[in-house]
C-alpha positions as CSV (number, residue, x, y, z in Angstrom):
1,X,50.9,-81.6,53.9
2,X,51.9,-78.3,52.4
3,X,49.5,-76.4,50.2
4,X,51.7,-76.8,47.0
5,X,51.6,-80.6,47.6
6,X,47.9,-80.6,47.4
7,X,47.8,-79.4,43.9
8,X,47.7,-82.6,41.8
9,X,49.3,-82.8,38.3
10,X,46.6,-82.4,35.7
11,X,44.7,-79.9,37.8
12,X,43.9,-76.5,36.4
13,X,41.7,-73.8,37.7
14,X,40.8,-70.4,36.1
15,X,38.9,-67.8,37.9
16,X,37.9,-64.7,36.0
17,X,36.6,-61.7,37.9
18,X,34.8,-58.8,36.3
19,X,36.9,-59.3,33.0
20,X,39.6,-57.5,34.9
21,X,41.6,-60.1,36.7
22,X,42.4,-63.8,36.2
23,X,43.7,-66.1,38.8
24,X,45.1,-69.5,37.5
25,X,46.5,-72.7,38.8
26,X,48.1,-75.5,36.8
27,X,50.3,-73.2,35.0
28,X,53.4,-75.0,33.7
29,X,55.1,-72.2,31.7
30,X,54.8,-68.8,30.0
31,X,55.1,-69.1,26.2
32,X,54.5,-65.6,25.3
33,X,53.5,-62.3,26.9
34,X,52.9,-58.7,25.9
35,X,50.3,-56.1,26.9
36,X,47.8,-57.5,24.5
37,X,48.2,-61.2,24.7
38,X,49.4,-63.8,27.2
39,X,50.0,-67.5,26.2
40,X,50.5,-69.9,29.0
41,X,51.1,-73.7,28.9
42,X,48.8,-75.3,31.4
43,X,48.0,-78.7,32.6
44,X,45.1,-78.8,30.1
45,X,46.7,-77.3,27.1
46,X,47.8,-73.9,25.8
47,X,45.8,-70.9,27.0
48,X,45.7,-67.7,25.2
49,X,44.4,-64.7,27.0
50,X,43.8,-61.6,24.8
51,X,43.0,-58.1,26.0
52,X,44.5,-54.7,26.6
53,X,46.9,-53.5,29.2
54,X,47.5,-57.0,30.4
55,X,50.2,-57.4,33.1
56,X,51.2,-60.1,35.4
57,X,50.9,-59.5,39.1
58,X,52.2,-62.8,40.2
59,X,53.8,-65.8,38.6
60,X,55.0,-68.8,40.6
61,X,55.8,-71.6,38.3
62,X,57.0,-73.9,41.3
63,X,53.4,-73.8,42.4
64,X,51.8,-73.5,39.1
65,X,50.2,-70.2,39.8
66,X,49.6,-66.9,38.0
67,X,47.6,-63.8,38.5
68,X,46.9,-61.4,35.6
69,X,45.1,-58.0,35.4
70,X,43.9,-55.9,32.5
71,X,40.9,-55.7,30.2
72,X,40.3,-59.4,29.3
73,X,38.7,-59.8,25.9
74,X,39.0,-63.5,25.2
75,X,40.3,-66.8,26.7
76,X,40.9,-69.7,24.3
77,X,42.4,-73.2,24.9
78,X,44.4,-75.1,22.2
79,X,46.6,-78.2,22.2
80,X,50.1,-77.7,23.5
81,X,51.6,-80.5,21.2
82,X,53.3,-78.1,18.9
83,X,54.8,-76.3,21.8
84,X,56.4,-79.5,23.2
85,X,57.7,-80.4,19.7
86,X,59.5,-77.1,19.4
87,X,61.2,-77.7,22.7
88,X,61.8,-74.3,24.3
89,X,59.6,-71.6,26.1
90,X,60.0,-68.0,26.0
91,X,61.7,-68.1,29.6
92,X,64.0,-70.8,28.5
93,X,65.2,-68.8,25.6
94,X,65.6,-65.6,27.6
95,X,67.5,-67.1,30.5
96,X,70.2,-69.2,28.6
């Protein structure tokens, strides 16, 4: 069984190391991204990461994985219902 097949739907993992890097699984989409804030649609809701000099080292939506670096100031989860009602993510709008 391949590694990506082992990740079950609904599974989400967040690893924060020294407030400087975040490794995530269960990422479905990137909703918004700039150097001070990243909003991700995850299997468990929207995740807002705030900080400074944030940048994405790796994003593999097929596997649901993302790695970020920068100064992490806060992590907050919220419902993703309003996102699904609006219908489109940032990437969908960019790559029409």
